[in-house]
N, C-alpha and C positions, 0 to 999 in steps of 0.2 A: 327598756334596756334589753330585756329578753328577746323582744321582737327584732331589734336591730342585730343582736347576736345571731339569731336564726337566719336573718337575711344575709348577713355576712358569711355564715357557714354555707348557705345555699350558693352564694356567689363563688366561694372557694371551690366547692364541689363542681359547679359548672365550669369553672376555669380549669380544674384538673381534667375533666372530661374532654374539654377542648384540646388541651395539651396532648392527651393520650391519642385523640383522633389524628392530630397533626403528626405525631410521631409514627403512628401506624401508617398513615399515608406516605410519609417520608420513606419508610421501609419498603413499601410497595413500589414507589417510584425508583428507589435505588436498585431494587431487584430487577425492575423492568429495564433500567439503564444497563445493568450487567448483561442482561439477555440481548439487548440491542447491540452490544459491542461484539457479539459473536459474528464471525465472518463466514459466509458461504459463497463460494465462487461457482460459476457455471463454467465447466471446462471448455476451452477454446483451442482448436487445432492451430498450428502455425499458419495454415492457409486462411482460417477465419480471422486471425489477428492481422495478417497481411492485408486482407480486404478492409478491415475496420480502421486500421491505423492511418493517420495522415502522413506521418513520417516513419520511415524505417532507416535507422542509422547505426553505424558502428563507431565507437570512439572510446575515449579514456576519461574517467571521472577525475576532475581537477579540484573540486571543492565541494564540501557539504556544510550547511549551516542551519541550525534549528533556531526558531524564534517564536514568540507569542504573537497571536493576532492582535489587532488594535484593542479589542475589548478584554484581552487577557483571559479568554475562555478556552482557547485551543492552542496547541503547539503544532507548528508545521516545520517541515524540513525542506530547504531548497538545495537542489543538486545541480552543479554545473558540469557539463560534459563537452570536451573538445572533440569535434567530429573528424574522423579519419576517412569515412566513406558514407555516402548517401545513396540509398537504394530505392527510396520512394519519397516523393515530396521535394520541396525546395532544398537545394544544396546550401547548407549554412555552416559557418565555421564552428559555432557553439550552439548548444541548446540549454535552456534552464528548465528544470523539472521541479514540481512541487508535490509533496505528499503529506498526509496527516500523520502526526506523531513525531516524537523526537525528545531531546533532553536539553533543558535550559536551566542553568544554575542549580543543578542537582535535582530538578523536577523533571520526571520522565513520564510521557504518555505513549502508550503503545496501541497498535491496531493489529489484530491477528492477520497474518498474511502480508503485512507491510514489508517492503523491500529493505534489505540492509545494503548500505553502500560503503565502499572503501575507496579512499583517494588513491589513484594510480591504477585501479583495476580497469581492464578492457571489457567492454560490454557491447552486445547487440541489443538494440532497443526498438520496440514497436510503440509508437507514441501517438497520443490524441491531445487536442487542445484542452487546457485546463482553464486558463484565463488568457487575456491578450498577451501574446508573446511568450507564454509559459505553457509547458506540456505536462501530461501525466502518462504513466505507463499503462498501456492497454491491458485490460484483464487483471488489474491490480498487479500482483507479482508475476503473473504468467508471461508478460511481455518483456521481461528482462532476462537475457542470457549472458552468462559470463563467458568471455572468450579465453580459451586456453591455447598456449603455443606448444606445438610438437617439439620435444626436446632435441630431436635430430634435425628435422627439416625447417623448423620454425613456422610451419603452416598453422594458420588460425583454425581452431576447432571450437565447436560450441557444445555445451551440454545443459540440460534443463536444470535450473536451481531447485533445491528442495523447498517445498511449501510446508512449513510447520505451523500447526495450530489452525489449519484451514480445512474445511470440508469442501471437496470439489465435486459438484453434482454432474453426473454424466461422464466422468473421466474413465477411460479404459484403465485396466489394472497396470499397464505399463507406465501410466502417468501418475500413479498414486505416489504420495510422499514416501520416500525411502526406497522406491523401486530402482533397480539398476537402469542407467540411461546410457544409450550408445552415443559415443562422440561422433559428430558429423562435421565434415569440412564446412567452414563458414559460408563460402560462396555457394556450395550446393544447397545448403539449408535455406539460404535466402532465396535462391532461385525457386525452390519448391514452395516456400511460403508465399511468394508473390505470383505463383502460377505460371512462371516462365519455363518450368521444367516439369514434366509429368513422370 
């Protein structure tokens, strides 16, 4: 009777040690996952993005939708853009974009540096293939520029969007988050980015 009790106690102690080890490993894994979610971008000039992108287009965001992947392990957001002008690549009437993160039924996942989209906003986009027929923005959020209209002339102007929560390696101080950005006429900016104007 005493021997069985001792064996039972030993088994309980071993079980507790195993649980403590598993909990400790879980904490390490969770800490590693938090670290892995940190985003660091390598700064790209507009010319570099122009060289890397398959499509360079201007258009209007018509719809956004977030959804779970098939295994319900990740949330993605699909963005639809109606194209007004194509500067590089095939001339298409619309493009579909995909990015990691979004909100579904009150559950939200975020990725530092991910782009925020607003239906109706005008944008200039540098795009790369993501999957068949679907694109992603070049350089994470670096390849999306919001188009603003001059209140007097109506001319299209672009300015670089703020990059919050992201460290940009090799960026000049003028491209740092929060730095003042000069507004540039859209056509001139595109010409410079694609190397057709020095």
